[in-house]
C-alpha positions as CSV (number, residue, x, y, z in Angstrom):
1,Q,20.9,-7.1,6.4
2,N,18.3,-4.6,5.5
3,S,15.2,-4.1,7.6
4,I,11.7,-3.5,6.2
5,E,12.1,0.2,6.7
6,Q,15.4,0.3,4.7
7,V,13.8,-1.8,1.9
8,L,10.9,0.6,1.7
9,K,13.3,3.6,1.5
10,N,15.1,2.0,-1.4
11,I,11.9,1.2,-3.2
12,E,10.6,4.7,-2.7
13,T,13.8,5.9,-4.5
14,N,14.1,3.3,-7.2
15,N,10.5,2.4,-8.0
16,K,9.7,3.2,-11.7
17,E,6.0,3.8,-11.1
18,L,6.7,6.3,-8.3
19,Q,9.2,8.1,-10.5
20,A,6.7,8.2,-13.4
21,N,3.9,9.5,-11.0
22,A,6.3,12.2,-9.8
23,Q,6.7,13.5,-13.3
24,L,3.0,13.3,-13.9
25,I,2.3,15.4,-10.8
26,T,4.9,17.9,-12.0
27,S,3.2,18.2,-15.4
28,Q,-0.2,18.6,-13.8
29,K,1.1,21.5,-11.6
30,L,2.6,23.2,-14.6
31,E,-0.6,22.7,-16.6
32,S,-2.7,24.3,-13.9
33,K,-0.5,27.4,-13.9
34,T,-1.1,27.9,-17.7
35,D,-4.8,28.7,-16.9
36,N,-3.6,32.0,-15.3
37,N,-1.4,33.1,-18.3
38,L,-2.2,36.2,-20.2
39,P,-3.7,35.8,-23.7
40,D,-1.3,36.4,-26.7
41,P,-1.0,40.0,-27.9
42,T,-2.5,40.8,-31.3
43,L,-0.9,42.8,-34.1
44,S,-2.9,43.8,-37.2
45,Y,-2.2,46.1,-40.1
46,A,-4.7,47.4,-42.7
47,H,-3.8,49.1,-46.0
48,L,-6.6,50.9,-47.9
49,W,-6.6,52.7,-51.2
50,G,-9.1,54.9,-53.0
51,A,-11.4,53.4,-55.6
52,K,-10.9,56.4,-58.0
53,D,-7.4,57.4,-57.1
54,K,-5.1,54.7,-56.0
55,N,-2.6,57.2,-54.8
56,E,-4.8,58.1,-51.9
57,T,-4.0,55.4,-49.3
58,I,-4.8,54.9,-45.6
59,G,-2.7,52.6,-43.4
60,E,-3.8,51.3,-39.9
61,L,-1.6,49.5,-37.4
62,V,-3.1,48.1,-34.2
63,V,-1.2,46.4,-31.4
64,S,-3.3,45.3,-28.4
65,Q,-3.3,43.1,-25.4
66,S,-6.4,41.7,-23.7
67,F,-6.6,40.5,-20.1
68,D,-9.0,39.5,-17.5
69,F,-10.0,41.7,-14.6
70,P,-6.9,42.0,-12.3
71,S,-8.5,40.5,-9.2
72,L,-9.3,37.3,-11.1
73,Y,-5.6,36.6,-11.5
74,A,-5.1,36.7,-7.8
75,T,-8.0,34.4,-7.2
76,R,-6.7,31.9,-9.8
77,N,-3.2,32.1,-8.2
78,K,-4.8,30.9,-4.9
79,L,-6.6,28.2,-6.8
80,N,-3.4,27.0,-8.4
81,R,-1.7,26.7,-5.0
82,L,-4.6,24.6,-3.7
83,K,-4.5,22.4,-6.8
84,A,-0.8,21.9,-6.2
85,G,-1.6,20.7,-2.7
86,A,-4.3,18.4,-4.1
87,Y,-1.8,16.9,-6.6
88,D,0.7,16.3,-3.8
89,S,-2.0,14.5,-1.8
90,Q,-2.8,12.3,-4.8
91,A,1.0,11.5,-5.0
92,D,1.0,10.6,-1.3
93,V,-1.9,8.2,-1.8
94,F,-0.1,6.5,-4.7
95,R,3.1,6.4,-2.8
96,Q,1.4,4.9,0.3
97,D,-0.3,2.2,-1.8
98,K,2.9,1.2,-3.5
99,L,4.9,1.1,-0.3
100,L,2.1,-0.9,1.4
101,Q,2.3,-3.4,-1.5
102,A,6.1,-3.6,-0.9
103,K,5.6,-4.1,2.9
104,E,3.1,-6.8,2.3
105,V,5.6,-8.6,0.1
106,C,8.2,-8.3,2.8
107,L,5.8,-9.8,5.4
108,D,5.0,-12.6,2.9
109,I,8.7,-13.4,2.6
110,I,9.1,-13.6,6.4
111,M,6.0,-15.9,6.5
112,L,7.5,-18.2,3.8
113,R,10.8,-18.3,5.5
114,Q,9.3,-19.4,8.8
115,Q,7.2,-22.0,6.9
116,K,10.4,-23.1,5.3
117,Q,12.0,-23.8,8.6
118,I,9.1,-25.9,9.7
119,L,9.0,-27.7,6.5
120,E,12.7,-28.5,6.7
121,E,12.2,-30.0,10.1
122,R,9.2,-32.0,8.9
123,L,11.2,-33.2,5.9
124,R,14.1,-34.4,8.2
125,N,11.6,-36.2,10.4
126,A,9.8,-37.7,7.4
127,E,13.1,-38.9,6.0
128,V,14.2,-40.5,9.2
129,L,10.8,-42.1,9.6
130,A,10.9,-43.4,6.0
131,E,14.4,-44.8,6.5
132,M,13.3,-46.5,9.8
133,Y,10.3,-48.1,8.2
134,A,12.3,-49.3,5.2
135,K,14.6,-51.1,7.6
136,R,11.6,-52.5,9.6
137,L,10.1,-53.7,6.3
138,Q,13.2,-55.6,5.6
139,T,13.2,-57.2,9.0
140,G,9.5,-57.9,8.9
141,D,8.5,-55.5,11.7
142,A,6.4,-53.4,9.3
143,N,4.2,-54.2,6.3
144,A,4.1,-52.6,2.9
145,L,0.9,-50.6,3.6
146,E,2.5,-48.8,6.6
147,T,5.7,-48.2,4.6
148,N,3.8,-46.7,1.6
149,K,1.9,-44.3,4.0
150,I,5.2,-43.1,5.3
151,N,6.7,-42.7,1.8
152,L,3.5,-40.9,0.7
153,E,3.9,-38.5,3.7
154,L,7.5,-37.9,2.7
155,L,6.5,-37.1,-0.9
156,N,3.8,-34.7,0.4
157,V,6.4,-32.9,2.6
158,R,8.9,-32.7,-0.3
159,T,6.1,-31.2,-2.5
160,E,5.2,-28.6,0.1
161,A,8.9,-27.7,0.6
162,S,9.3,-27.3,-3.2
163,L,6.2,-25.1,-3.5
164,N,7.4,-23.0,-0.6
165,E,10.8,-22.5,-2.2
166,T,9.1,-21.5,-5.5
167,A,6.8,-19.0,-3.7
168,L,9.7,-17.6,-1.8
169,R,11.7,-17.0,-5.1
170,N,8.7,-15.4,-6.7
171,K,8.2,-13.0,-3.8
172,M,11.9,-12.0,-3.9
173,Q,11.5,-11.4,-7.7
174,E,8.4,-9.3,-7.0
175,L,10.3,-7.3,-4.4
176,N,13.2,-6.7,-6.9
177,T,10.7,-5.5,-9.5
178,L,9.2,-3.0,-7.1
179,N,12.8,-1.8,-6.5
180,G,13.3,-1.0,-10.1
181,N,14.7,-4.5,-10.9
182,I,17.6,-3.8,-8.6
183,P,18.4,-6.7,-6.3
184,V,17.2,-6.2,-2.7
185,V,19.1,-7.6,0.3
186,F,16.4,-8.7,2.6
187,E,17.1,-11.5,5.1
188,E,14.6,-10.9,7.8
189,S,12.9,-14.0,9.1
190,R,11.1,-12.6,12.1
191,Y,8.1,-10.3,12.1
192,P,8.7,-6.8,13.5
193,L,7.3,-6.4,17.0
194,T,4.2,-4.2,17.0
195,P,2.2,-3.7,20.2
196,F,-1.5,-4.3,19.9
197,P,-3.5,-1.0,20.4
198,S,-5.8,-1.4,23.4
199,D,-7.8,1.8,22.9
200,Y,-9.9,1.7,19.8
201,Q,-11.0,5.3,19.9
202,I,-7.4,6.6,20.0
203,L,-6.5,4.2,17.1
204,K,-9.6,5.5,15.2
205,S,-8.7,9.2,15.6
206,E,-5.0,8.5,14.5
207,V,-6.1,6.5,11.4
208,L,-8.7,9.1,10.4
209,S,-6.2,12.0,10.8
210,A,-3.4,10.2,8.9
211,D,-5.5,8.6,6.1
212,R,-4.0,9.8,2.8
213,T,-7.2,9.3,0.9
214,L,-9.2,11.5,3.2
215,M,-6.5,14.1,3.2
216,A,-6.6,14.1,-0.6
217,L,-10.4,14.4,-0.7
218,G,-10.1,17.3,1.8
219,N,-7.7,19.2,-0.4
220,E,-9.9,18.5,-3.5
221,S,-12.8,20.0,-1.5
222,L,-10.8,23.2,-0.9
223,V,-10.0,23.3,-4.6
224,A,-13.7,22.9,-5.5
225,R,-14.8,25.7,-3.2
226,K,-12.1,28.0,-4.5
227,Q,-13.3,27.2,-8.1
228,I,-16.7,28.6,-7.1
229,A,-15.0,31.9,-6.2
230,V,-13.1,31.9,-9.5
231,N,-16.2,31.2,-11.6
232,K,-18.0,34.0,-9.8
233,S,-15.1,36.4,-10.6
234,Q,-15.3,35.5,-14.2
235,W,-18.5,37.7,-14.5
236,L,-16.2,40.7,-14.2
237,P,-15.5,42.4,-17.6
238,K,-12.4,41.6,-19.6
239,L,-10.2,44.5,-20.6
240,E,-8.1,45.3,-23.7
241,L,-5.4,48.0,-24.1
242,G,-3.4,48.8,-27.2
243,Y,-1.8,51.2,-29.5
244,R,-3.2,52.4,-32.9
245,R,-1.5,54.3,-35.7
246,N,-3.4,55.6,-38.7
247,T,-1.7,57.2,-41.8
248,E,-3.9,59.0,-44.3
249,T,-2.1,60.5,-47.4
250,G,1.1,60.4,-45.4
251,T,-0.2,62.1,-42.3
252,P,0.1,59.8,-39.3
253,F,-2.3,59.7,-36.3
254,N,-1.3,57.9,-33.1
255,G,-3.8,56.8,-30.5
256,V,-4.7,54.4,-27.7
257,V,-7.1,51.5,-28.0
258,V,-9.3,50.6,-24.9
259,G,-11.9,47.9,-25.0
260,F,-14.2,46.0,-22.6
261,S,-15.7,42.5,-23.0
262,F,-18.7,41.6,-20.9
263,P,-19.1,37.8,-20.4
264,L,-22.9,37.6,-20.7
265,F,-23.0,34.1,-22.3
266,E,-19.5,32.5,-21.8
267,N,-19.8,32.1,-18.0
268,R,-23.4,30.9,-18.0
269,N,-24.1,28.0,-15.5
270,K,-20.4,27.8,-14.6
271,V,-21.1,28.8,-10.9
272,K,-23.8,26.1,-10.7
273,I,-21.4,23.5,-12.1
274,A,-18.7,24.4,-9.6
275,K,-21.2,24.2,-6.7
276,A,-22.4,20.8,-7.8
277,Q,-18.8,19.6,-8.1
278,A,-18.0,20.9,-4.6
279,L,-21.0,19.0,-3.2
280,N,-19.9,15.9,-5.0
281,I,-16.4,16.0,-3.4
282,D,-17.9,16.6,0.0
283,L,-20.2,13.6,-0.3
284,Q,-17.3,11.5,-1.5
285,K,-15.3,12.5,1.5
286,E,-18.2,11.6,3.9
287,N,-18.6,8.3,2.2
288,A,-14.8,7.6,2.3
289,T,-14.8,8.4,6.0
290,L,-17.6,6.0,6.7
291,Q,-15.8,3.3,4.6
292,V,-12.6,3.8,6.5
293,E,-14.4,3.7,9.9
294,S,-16.2,0.5,9.0
295,E,-13.2,-1.2,7.6
296,L,-11.1,-0.2,10.6
297,S,-13.7,-1.5,13.0
298,Q,-13.9,-4.9,11.2
299,L,-10.1,-5.2,11.0
300,Y,-9.8,-4.3,14.7
301,R,-12.2,-7.0,15.8
302,E,-10.5,-9.6,13.7
303,A,-7.0,-8.5,15.0
304,K,-8.3,-8.6,18.6
305,A,-9.7,-12.1,18.1
306,L,-6.4,-13.3,16.6
307,H,-4.4,-11.5,19.3
308,N,-6.4,-13.2,22.0
309,S,-5.9,-16.6,20.3
310,M,-2.1,-15.9,20.1
311,E,-2.0,-15.1,23.8
312,E,-3.8,-18.4,24.5
313,Y,-1.3,-20.3,22.4
314,K,1.6,-18.6,24.2
315,K,0.2,-19.6,27.5
316,T,-0.3,-23.2,26.4
317,F,3.0,-23.5,24.5
318,R,5.2,-21.1,26.4
319,S,8.5,-22.5,25.2
320,Q,9.8,-25.0,22.7
321,Q,10.5,-27.5,25.5
322,D,7.1,-29.0,24.9
323,L,8.1,-30.3,21.5
324,A,11.3,-31.8,23.0
325,L,9.4,-33.5,25.8
326,L,7.0,-34.9,23.2
327,K,9.8,-36.3,21.2
328,L,11.4,-37.9,24.2
329,C,8.0,-39.3,25.3
330,L,7.4,-40.8,21.8
331,C,10.9,-42.1,21.7
332,A,10.5,-43.8,25.1
333,M,7.2,-45.3,23.9
334,G,8.9,-46.6,20.8
335,I,11.6,-48.2,22.9
336,L,9.0,-49.8,25.1
337,L,7.1,-51.2,22.2
338,G,9.7,-52.3,19.7
339,A,13.2,-52.4,21.2
340,A,15.2,-54.9,19.3
341,A,18.0,-55.2,21.9
342,P,19.6,-58.4,23.2
343,A,17.8,-60.2,26.0
344,R,20.3,-59.1,28.6
345,W,19.8,-55.4,27.8
346,K,16.0,-55.4,27.4
347,K,15.3,-55.1,31.2
348,P,17.6,-52.1,31.8
349,L,16.4,-50.4,28.7
350,A,12.8,-51.0,29.7
351,F,13.3,-49.5,33.1
352,G,15.0,-46.4,31.6
353,A,12.3,-46.0,29.0
354,V,9.6,-46.2,31.7
355,G,11.4,-43.5,33.7
356,V,11.7,-41.1,30.7
357,F,8.1,-41.8,29.7
358,I,6.7,-40.9,33.1
359,A,9.0,-37.8,33.5
360,T,7.8,-36.4,30.1
361,Y,4.2,-37.8,30.1
362,I,3.1,-36.2,33.4
363,P,4.1,-32.5,32.4
364,L,2.4,-32.9,29.0
365,M,-0.8,-34.3,30.5
366,A,-0.8,-31.6,33.1
367,K,-0.7,-28.9,30.4
368,F,-3.3,-30.8,28.3
369,L,-5.7,-31.0,31.2
370,A,-5.1,-27.3,32.0
371,V,-6.2,-26.4,28.5
372,C,-9.2,-28.8,28.5
373,F,-10.5,-27.9,32.0
374,P,-8.9,-24.5,32.9
375,G,-11.2,-23.7,35.7
376,E,-11.3,-27.0,37.5
377,W,-7.6,-27.7,37.0
378,E,-6.6,-24.3,38.4
379,D,-8.8,-25.0,41.5
380,K,-7.1,-28.3,42.0
C-alpha cells in the first residue's frame, strides 16, 4: 500500500511531462551558453596579377580571429549562471504544479472511497427497506404510493453508487496517466492528518519564503539586472587578431593583423531595454507577492471556518454510537407501531420495545437539546 508521498515520488520519476520539461531546461541552459562563444575564425586568400604582365602576381593570405573585450566574457559567464538558476526555478514551478495536481487526484480518490462506503451502507439500508415494504404491500400494511417512494429512493441510491464507482475509476486512470501510464497502487481511504496552523503570520512567512513562483521571479530579477551590466559592457571595443602573408613576385612578407571595432550603433538603446525589462520583472514579482498574500488570506479564513465547523461536528457526534442508538430507537418505534406478533407475545415485546426506546431516546434528545440550546443546557 503506497502512501501519497510514495505516489508523488513515483510520478516525479515517471511523468512524461516532467521528463520533457527536464530536457527543455537542459536545452535552454546549453543555448544560453552559446551566447558566450567566440566568433568563427576567418580565412581569406587573394591572388592578383598585373594588367600588362600576367607573370607579375601578388598573393595575400589572411587568417584572423575576432573577439569581444575580455571582461565581457566574464560578465556573460556570470549571467549564464544566473540564467541556469532561473531555468531551474521554472522547472521547480512546473514540477510543483504537476505534483500538486497528482496530490489533488489522490485526495479526490480518498473522498470518493469514503463516499463509496457511505453509499454502500445507504444501498444496503434501502434494499432492506424496499424488501420490507414489498412484503408489507403484499400483506396490505403499506400502499403502492409508499412502496414506489421506497423503490425510487433505492433507484437513486443505486445511481449515486454507480456514478461514484465511475468517478473513482476515472480518477485512478488519471493517476495512472500522471504516472506515465504505469499502474499505481494507491489504496488509502483516510485523509493524512495535518494540524491546522494557528498562527497566520508564521504560516504567511513560510508560504512566501517557499513559494516557487516568487523564487523564480526573484531569480529572473537577478538575471535582468545582470543583463544591464552585460549591455553596458558591450560598449567596449571588439578586437581582432590575425596573421597575414603577402607574396609579391615570389618574395613573401609575413605580418600581424590587429583590428578594433567600436559599437557606436549596434548597442544603441540596449541598456534602456534591459532596465525596462528589469523593472517589469520587479513589478511582476511585487504583484505576484500581493496575489499570494491575498489568496493565502482568503484560503486561511475559509479553512478556519471549516475547521471550526468540523470541531463542532466532532463535539456533537463524538462517536459512531449515535447512529447505532438511532437505529435501535427507530427499530423500537417500528416494533411499537407495527409488530405483527401473536397476541400472547405482543405485551412482552411492547414492554421491551418501550425500554429500548426510552434508553436510546433520552441520550439522543440530550445531545439534540445541547446543540439547540448550548448555553442554557450547560447551565442546567
